[in-house]
Backbone bond lengths (Angstrom), bond angles and torsions (degrees), N, CA, C in turn:
res aa  C-N    CA-C-N  psi(-1)  N-CA   C-N-CA  omega(-1)  CA-C   N-CA-C  phi
1 M - - - 1.474 - - 1.532 110.93 -
2 A 1.349 115.42 -34.59 1.460 120.06 -179.37 1.519 111.07 -62.42
3 F 1.351 116.28 -35.12 1.466 120.59 179.89 1.530 110.66 -62.88
4 Y 1.341 115.69 -44.57 1.465 119.69 -179.33 1.530 111.61 -69.10
5 D 1.315 116.79 -32.35 1.467 120.33 175.16 1.527 110.49 -64.39
6 T 1.331 115.19 -41.34 1.463 120.45 178.33 1.528 110.93 -63.01
7 I 1.340 115.93 -42.43 1.461 121.15 179.02 1.527 110.44 -62.24
8 L 1.337 115.83 -45.77 1.463 120.43 -179.32 1.524 111.23 -63.32
9 N 1.330 116.12 -43.06 1.469 120.29 178.65 1.524 111.31 -62.88
10 A 1.330 116.64 -40.21 1.465 120.95 179.38 1.527 110.67 -65.35
11 L 1.336 116.75 -41.40 1.454 121.35 179.75 1.524 111.28 -63.08
12 V 1.326 115.57 -46.52 1.473 120.19 179.91 1.523 110.90 -63.84
13 T 1.333 115.82 -43.63 1.472 120.84 -178.74 1.521 111.43 -59.67
14 L 1.331 116.66 -49.94 1.463 119.97 -177.89 1.526 112.21 -69.81
15 M 1.332 116.51 -37.90 1.457 119.66 -179.88 1.525 110.76 -63.55
16 V 1.335 115.88 -42.29 1.465 120.26 179.37 1.526 110.60 -69.26
17 T 1.328 116.68 -38.85 1.467 120.75 -178.53 1.532 111.47 -67.64
18 I 1.327 116.72 -45.15 1.471 120.25 179.60 1.526 110.80 -73.07
19 D 1.351 116.14 -37.43 1.469 122.86 176.48 1.530 112.05 53.07
20 P 1.343 118.06 67.00 1.474 121.20 -179.60 1.529 114.81 -52.37
21 P 1.361 120.43 -45.45 1.469 118.79 179.54 1.529 113.47 -60.03
22 G 1.344 116.04 -35.05 1.457 120.04 -179.76 1.519 112.87 -71.07
23 L 1.339 117.33 -16.32 1.459 120.95 -179.86 1.526 112.69 -82.23
24 A 1.338 116.27 -19.69 1.474 120.23 -175.41 1.531 113.26 -56.59
25 P 1.339 118.91 -54.19 1.470 118.29 -179.79 1.519 113.34 -64.53
26 L 1.333 117.59 -32.62 1.461 120.51 177.52 1.526 109.98 -66.98
27 F 1.321 115.84 -38.32 1.467 120.79 177.32 1.522 110.16 -61.33
28 L 1.327 116.84 -43.43 1.459 121.05 178.66 1.520 111.46 -63.18
29 A 1.334 115.95 -42.26 1.465 120.01 -178.41 1.524 111.18 -65.89
30 L 1.329 117.14 -39.67 1.456 121.29 -176.15 1.522 112.88 -77.34
31 T 1.334 116.59 -22.91 1.469 119.43 -177.81 1.530 111.58 -108.55
32 G 1.328 116.74 24.16 1.460 120.97 178.22 1.516 112.03 -57.37
33 G 1.328 117.83 134.32 1.455 122.11 -179.59 1.510 114.47 90.61
34 M 1.331 117.80 -7.17 1.461 120.97 179.09 1.520 110.55 -89.48
35 N 1.329 116.18 150.57 1.458 119.84 175.08 1.531 109.61 -86.90
36 R 1.345 115.86 -179.11 1.471 119.82 -175.01 1.527 112.00 -61.81
37 K 1.331 117.13 -41.99 1.459 120.39 -178.35 1.530 111.21 -63.57
38 E 1.329 115.96 -43.43 1.471 120.22 -179.51 1.523 110.90 -66.51
39 R 1.340 116.72 -40.38 1.465 120.04 177.59 1.529 111.05 -64.25
40 S 1.330 116.61 -37.50 1.469 120.60 178.86 1.520 110.10 -63.90
41 Q 1.338 116.39 -40.45 1.468 120.49 178.68 1.529 110.90 -63.97
42 V 1.348 115.27 -43.59 1.467 119.65 178.70 1.527 110.62 -61.90
43 A 1.346 116.12 -45.84 1.468 120.92 -178.55 1.515 111.46 -60.81
44 L 1.336 116.99 -44.24 1.459 121.16 -178.30 1.525 111.34 -67.55
45 R 1.329 116.64 -46.23 1.464 120.53 -179.90 1.537 111.28 -63.30
46 A 1.324 115.79 -43.11 1.461 119.67 -179.54 1.522 111.08 -64.10
47 S 1.323 116.59 -42.18 1.462 121.11 -179.29 1.526 111.10 -64.78
48 L 1.330 116.75 -45.23 1.467 120.35 179.48 1.526 111.34 -64.43
49 T 1.342 115.93 -42.33 1.469 119.86 179.17 1.524 111.09 -62.68
50 A 1.330 116.50 -45.22 1.460 120.43 -179.91 1.520 111.28 -63.70
51 F 1.342 116.96 -38.99 1.469 120.64 178.69 1.524 111.15 -62.68
52 V 1.335 116.19 -45.12 1.464 120.39 179.76 1.529 110.63 -62.51
53 V 1.338 116.32 -44.61 1.473 120.53 -178.90 1.524 111.08 -61.56
54 L 1.330 116.92 -49.02 1.466 120.28 -178.36 1.532 111.59 -66.84
55 T 1.331 117.27 -34.79 1.467 120.46 177.91 1.519 110.93 -66.06
56 V 1.325 116.06 -42.12 1.472 120.24 178.13 1.534 110.19 -60.96
57 F 1.338 116.25 -43.46 1.459 119.44 179.99 1.524 111.68 -71.81
58 A 1.334 117.23 -26.23 1.466 120.27 175.71 1.524 110.70 -68.95
59 L 1.330 115.97 -33.45 1.459 120.37 -177.39 1.528 112.98 -88.24
60 A 1.335 116.51 -34.73 1.477 118.34 -174.85 1.518 112.28 -148.64
61 G 1.334 117.58 33.74 1.461 120.86 -176.03 1.513 114.70 -63.28
62 A 1.327 115.93 -49.14 1.468 120.39 -178.06 1.522 110.69 -61.62
63 Q 1.347 116.34 -40.61 1.472 120.69 179.84 1.523 111.69 -66.46
64 I 1.349 116.69 -37.35 1.474 120.75 -179.53 1.527 110.37 -64.27
65 L 1.334 116.36 -48.37 1.465 119.74 179.79 1.531 110.97 -64.81
66 A 1.340 116.07 -41.10 1.470 120.08 -179.91 1.526 111.34 -64.96
67 L 1.338 116.24 -34.67 1.467 120.82 -179.39 1.524 111.25 -60.36
68 F 1.326 116.38 -38.04 1.460 120.98 -179.87 1.528 112.32 -96.87
69 G 1.312 116.80 3.21 1.461 120.57 179.40 1.513 112.72 68.18
70 I 1.344 117.09 31.09 1.467 121.84 -178.03 1.523 110.08 -100.30
71 T 1.323 116.17 132.54 1.462 120.36 176.15 1.535 109.39 -93.13
72 L 1.328 116.47 162.75 1.460 120.68 177.53 1.530 110.73 -61.97
73 G 1.334 115.61 -34.90 1.460 119.84 179.00 1.523 111.86 -62.14
74 A 1.327 116.12 -46.56 1.467 120.59 179.06 1.525 110.91 -64.53
75 F 1.324 116.23 -36.26 1.461 120.94 178.83 1.527 110.94 -64.42
76 R 1.339 116.42 -41.28 1.459 120.61 178.72 1.536 111.18 -65.02
77 I 1.326 116.68 -40.81 1.469 120.54 179.89 1.529 110.69 -63.74
78 A 1.331 116.37 -44.65 1.468 120.29 179.29 1.528 110.75 -60.51
79 G 1.323 116.66 -45.37 1.464 120.54 178.78 1.520 111.86 -62.66
80 G 1.320 116.60 -39.44 1.459 121.21 178.86 1.514 112.36 -63.57
81 L 1.322 117.30 -41.68 1.465 121.05 179.21 1.532 111.25 -65.07
82 L 1.328 116.40 -39.38 1.462 120.13 177.92 1.524 110.56 -64.10
83 L 1.338 116.75 -43.43 1.459 120.63 179.13 1.529 111.23 -63.56
84 F 1.325 116.75 -37.74 1.461 120.14 -179.36 1.525 110.72 -64.51
85 W 1.304 116.98 -38.35 1.465 121.56 178.12 1.536 110.15 -61.81
86 I 1.340 116.30 -43.98 1.464 121.02 178.27 1.526 110.23 -62.72
87 A 1.335 116.33 -43.72 1.462 121.77 -179.30 1.530 110.95 -60.46
88 F 1.327 116.63 -41.70 1.468 121.53 178.85 1.531 110.26 -59.08
89 E 1.341 115.98 -44.11 1.463 120.10 -179.71 1.524 111.29 -65.35
90 M 1.337 116.52 -37.38 1.465 120.15 -179.63 1.526 111.45 -67.52
91 I 1.331 117.17 -42.26 1.466 121.52 -177.10 1.527 111.19 -66.60
92 F 1.327 116.70 -42.77 1.466 120.31 -176.14 1.525 113.05 -99.14
93 E 1.323 116.27 12.83 1.464 123.27 174.11 1.523 113.30 56.93
94 K 1.316 117.11 36.89 1.467 120.13 176.58 1.522 110.09 -65.33
95 R 1.356 116.60 -37.09 1.459 120.07 179.78 1.526 110.83 -63.90
96 Q 1.332 115.50 -40.62 1.467 120.10 -179.47 1.526 110.54 -65.67
97 D 1.335 116.76 -38.76 1.463 120.63 178.00 1.523 110.77 -60.01
98 R 1.326 116.68 -42.71 1.457 120.32 -179.68 1.526 111.10 -65.20
99 K 1.338 115.12 -37.61 1.464 118.97 179.50 1.527 110.82 -64.94
100 E 1.338 116.26 -41.54 1.453 119.80 -178.97 1.522 111.65 -66.41
101 K 1.325 117.06 -36.21 1.456 120.89 179.18 1.533 110.99 -67.52
102 S 1.325 114.77 -34.81 1.466 119.35 -177.52 1.519 112.81 -86.29
103 A 1.328 116.38 -5.50 1.474 122.94 -179.20 1.519 110.97 56.81
104 E 1.339 117.13 -144.15 1.451 120.54 -173.10 1.520 112.83 -78.58
105 V 1.317 117.85 -11.09 1.459 120.55 -178.03 1.526 111.26 -82.02
106 A 1.336 116.29 -4.28 1.469 120.44 -174.41 1.516 113.01 -57.96
107 I 1.348 116.80 -40.70 1.456 119.57 -175.56 1.521 109.54 -87.78
108 T 1.319 115.59 92.27 1.457 122.60 178.89 1.523 108.63 -111.60
109 K 1.326 115.82 178.18 1.466 119.79 178.12 1.524 110.62 -62.12
110 D 1.333 116.27 -39.56 1.463 120.10 178.78 1.520 110.83 -63.68
111 H 1.340 116.14 -41.28 1.463 120.38 179.44 1.530 110.40 -61.92
112 I 1.331 116.36 -43.27 1.467 121.04 179.23 1.520 110.18 -62.86
113 R 1.330 117.27 -44.12 1.470 120.93 178.98 1.524 111.09 -63.01
114 N 1.336 115.90 -42.75 1.463 120.31 -178.43 1.518 112.03 -63.56
115 I 1.345 116.87 -46.70 1.463 121.19 179.65 1.521 110.80 -62.57
116 A 1.341 116.12 -40.55 1.462 120.62 -178.67 1.529 111.49 -64.15
117 A 1.346 115.84 -42.62 1.460 119.63 -178.33 1.524 112.03 -76.43
118 F 1.339 115.63 -46.87 1.467 121.12 -179.35 1.524 108.49 -141.43
119 P 1.315 119.54 122.09 1.465 125.78 13.77 1.526 115.40 -103.40
120 L 1.363 118.42 6.71 1.462 118.51 -171.93 1.538 112.35 -69.85
121 A 1.345 116.65 -57.50 1.473 118.87 -179.95 1.520 110.53 -67.08
122 I 1.331 114.71 -49.43 1.472 121.81 178.13 1.520 107.38 -129.35
123 P 1.327 122.33 121.86 1.465 124.41 10.64 1.531 114.88 -108.78
124 L 1.360 119.39 18.67 1.458 119.14 -175.59 1.530 113.06 -79.28
125 I 1.348 117.98 -46.38 1.469 119.47 177.13 1.524 109.60 -84.87
126 A 1.317 115.79 -63.86 1.468 120.65 177.73 1.528 108.32 -93.18
127 G 1.312 115.24 69.22 1.450 120.84 -178.30 1.522 112.48 -90.39
128 P 1.331 116.89 -175.74 1.465 120.50 179.43 1.527 112.62 -55.82
129 G 1.344 116.33 -39.53 1.463 119.62 -179.52 1.513 111.91 -65.48
130 A 1.338 116.70 -47.32 1.467 121.21 -179.25 1.525 111.24 -66.09
131 I 1.335 116.64 -41.45 1.465 120.12 179.96 1.528 110.51 -67.18
132 S 1.327 116.83 -42.59 1.464 120.71 177.93 1.524 110.48 -61.32
133 A 1.346 115.84 -44.96 1.465 120.02 179.49 1.524 110.63 -62.70
134 T 1.321 116.79 -40.22 1.469 121.05 179.85 1.523 111.12 -63.39
135 I 1.334 116.31 -43.87 1.463 120.25 179.63 1.531 110.79 -63.84
136 L 1.338 116.26 -42.78 1.466 120.24 179.90 1.523 111.23 -66.15
137 L 1.334 117.10 -41.23 1.464 120.70 178.59 1.527 110.91 -65.96
138 A 1.332 116.49 -38.00 1.461 120.34 179.04 1.529 110.92 -63.04
139 G 1.345 115.85 -29.94 1.457 119.91 178.32 1.519 112.56 -68.01
140 T 1.330 116.92 -29.38 1.467 120.94 179.80 1.528 112.09 -96.42
141 M 1.333 116.50 -8.96 1.467 120.97 179.55 1.526 108.23 -122.79
142 S 1.303 115.96 70.00 1.460 121.33 -169.86 1.529 114.47 -88.94
143 G 1.334 117.95 -19.14 1.465 120.13 -179.06 1.516 112.09 -72.42
144 P 1.339 117.88 159.00 1.470 121.32 179.92 1.529 112.51 -56.70
145 A 1.335 117.52 -45.68 1.471 120.82 -179.88 1.525 110.46 -64.51
146 S 1.330 116.78 -39.32 1.461 120.85 179.99 1.520 111.16 -66.98
147 R 1.330 116.24 -40.34 1.468 119.90 179.00 1.529 111.00 -64.73
148 L 1.334 116.51 -40.34 1.462 120.02 177.12 1.532 110.68 -63.57
149 A 1.325 115.06 -39.01 1.467 119.94 177.90 1.520 110.24 -64.29
150 L 1.336 117.01 -39.43 1.460 121.21 179.18 1.524 110.97 -64.47
151 I 1.334 116.75 -41.62 1.463 120.71 178.22 1.534 110.40 -64.32
152 A 1.348 116.34 -38.70 1.474 120.41 177.17 1.528 110.58 -64.00
153 I 1.329 116.55 -37.99 1.469 121.11 177.82 1.525 110.48 -64.85
154 I 1.320 116.28 -42.25 1.467 120.81 177.11 1.528 109.77 -59.70
155 L 1.340 116.38 -42.78 1.462 121.36 179.24 1.530 111.44 -60.48
156 V 1.328 116.36 -42.63 1.470 120.86 179.40 1.525 110.47 -62.97
157 C 1.316 117.05 -43.89 1.467 121.47 -178.98 1.529 111.51 -65.13
158 I 1.346 116.33 -42.93 1.466 120.58 179.90 1.529 110.49 -68.00
159 A 1.344 116.67 -37.97 1.465 120.54 177.16 1.531 110.34 -63.00
160 S 1.325 116.27 -36.99 1.469 120.61 177.18 1.527 110.37 -63.67
161 A 1.334 116.29 -41.81 1.464 120.89 178.72 1.533 110.51 -63.33
162 Y 1.332 116.22 -42.18 1.478 120.45 179.33 1.524 110.67 -62.48
163 L 1.325 116.99 -40.76 1.464 121.00 178.83 1.526 110.90 -63.43
164 V 1.322 115.55 -40.11 1.469 120.34 177.65 1.520 110.40 -63.32
165 F 1.333 117.60 -41.80 1.467 120.98 178.25 1.529 110.74 -62.01
166 F 1.333 115.90 -40.67 1.456 121.01 -179.19 1.532 110.97 -62.47
167 L 1.328 116.32 -41.83 1.461 120.64 -179.40 1.528 112.19 -76.83
168 A 1.329 116.72 -25.82 1.469 120.81 -177.31 1.517 112.38 -63.68
169 E 1.338 116.61 -29.62 1.459 120.46 -178.34 1.534 111.18 -61.19
170 R 1.329 116.23 -33.08 1.463 120.05 179.85 1.529 111.08 -69.48
171 V 1.336 115.65 -34.99 1.460 120.13 -179.80 1.527 110.61 -63.68
172 D 1.333 116.08 -32.94 1.458 121.11 -175.91 1.527 112.18 -61.82
173 R 1.334 116.63 -29.04 1.461 120.03 -178.97 1.530 111.58 -63.91
174 F 1.332 115.90 -32.32 1.461 119.88 -175.89 1.532 112.83 -85.25
175 L 1.313 117.03 -14.09 1.468 119.76 -176.01 1.523 112.46 -76.37
176 G 1.329 115.94 -46.11 1.459 119.14 -174.99 1.522 110.35 76.81
177 E 1.338 116.73 175.84 1.464 121.91 -177.26 1.525 112.20 -64.18
178 T 1.342 116.66 -44.27 1.468 120.40 -178.73 1.519 111.07 -66.28
179 G 1.320 115.99 -47.56 1.459 119.89 179.59 1.506 112.17 -60.90
180 R 1.345 116.49 -38.62 1.463 120.81 179.83 1.523 111.01 -66.07
181 S 1.340 116.29 -39.66 1.461 120.64 179.83 1.528 111.43 -65.51
182 I 1.333 115.94 -43.93 1.473 120.48 178.76 1.524 110.47 -63.76
183 L 1.353 115.86 -44.34 1.463 120.68 -178.49 1.521 111.23 -63.09
184 T 1.340 116.63 -40.70 1.460 120.79 -179.38 1.522 111.27 -61.25
185 R 1.346 117.06 -44.86 1.463 120.14 -179.78 1.531 111.49 -68.12
186 L 1.335 116.02 -41.59 1.457 119.69 179.24 1.521 111.20 -61.62
187 L 1.323 115.69 -44.19 1.465 119.88 179.77 1.526 111.28 -69.22
188 G 1.319 116.64 -29.16 1.459 119.37 175.87 1.519 111.59 -62.26
189 V 1.347 115.65 -41.17 1.467 120.15 177.67 1.528 110.40 -64.58
190 I 1.345 116.15 -44.61 1.466 120.21 179.66 1.526 110.49 -63.14
191 L 1.328 116.16 -41.84 1.465 120.50 179.65 1.521 110.84 -64.99
192 A 1.339 117.40 -36.39 1.463 120.98 177.24 1.527 110.23 -63.07
193 A 1.346 116.10 -42.34 1.468 120.11 178.47 1.523 110.31 -64.15
194 L 1.350 117.06 -40.11 1.459 120.71 177.84 1.527 110.85 -63.76
195 A 1.325 116.20 -38.22 1.459 121.07 178.74 1.528 110.94 -63.98
196 V 1.326 116.40 -43.71 1.465 120.77 178.03 1.526 110.45 -61.86
197 Q 1.347 116.22 -38.94 1.467 120.03 178.76 1.526 111.04 -63.80
198 F 1.348 116.67 -40.74 1.462 120.74 176.68 1.532 110.49 -59.20
199 V 1.328 115.76 -46.05 1.463 120.53 -179.39 1.527 110.52 -63.98
200 A 1.344 116.82 -43.74 1.466 120.93 179.84 1.527 111.00 -61.89
201 D 1.348 116.32 -42.89 1.470 120.04 178.17 1.524 110.96 -63.45
202 G 1.335 115.44 -39.41 1.456 119.32 178.99 1.516 112.15 -65.21
203 I 1.341 117.00 -43.19 1.469 121.03 178.71 1.527 110.39 -63.15
204 R 1.356 115.97 -42.75 1.450 119.92 179.05 1.537 111.64 -60.83
205 T 1.338 115.68 -41.11 1.457 119.99 179.07 1.524 111.48 -65.47
206 L 1.341 116.71 -40.36 1.460 120.48 179.11 1.533 111.34 -65.96
207 V 1.342 116.15 -41.24 1.456 119.94 -179.63 1.532 110.84 -66.22
208 Q 1.336 116.00 -42.57 1.454 119.81 179.34 1.519 112.07 -66.95
209 G 1.359 114.94 -31.88 1.460 118.89 179.94 1.512 112.99 -74.37
């Protein structure tokens, strides 16, 4: 029974940390101007990238950080600073300015790959919180069967995020240009607050350590 309790706790922890429903509006904001096919490519690439990253950290996360002498606190601070930079661009429409300068050629294969990898896969899906949680869970689930269960849990969480991205495209039709602009700025403020929280958690961890 203890094994199933551990599995359930791991599932809840990762699901809450990744927060698939909360990623939907961010996905819409980051993929503004893309058609359905391009958004599908971004969603799939981001989901696969995040799954690979979290799986690697589930199998050897503690060793990877130790190899480079990186603490979880420092990792959280770095992720927070990256998120804050993205939030700044969203609030002041720096991304939109770049799109207008590049005209219709802006959305290329490279652009789709870049958006999918950063910031969608890292650090929004597989962010400091999710990676930290994965490393901590891997420490309590050290057996082969437990590790396989953890990887299956990661797969379920990432699949949930992909499903949310797929459904989010429909929501975009109802927003319109004005609604999308308001949502982007609002989410930029929320993302900035989340970034500050990441940094604060990282500083607290470093001080306690």
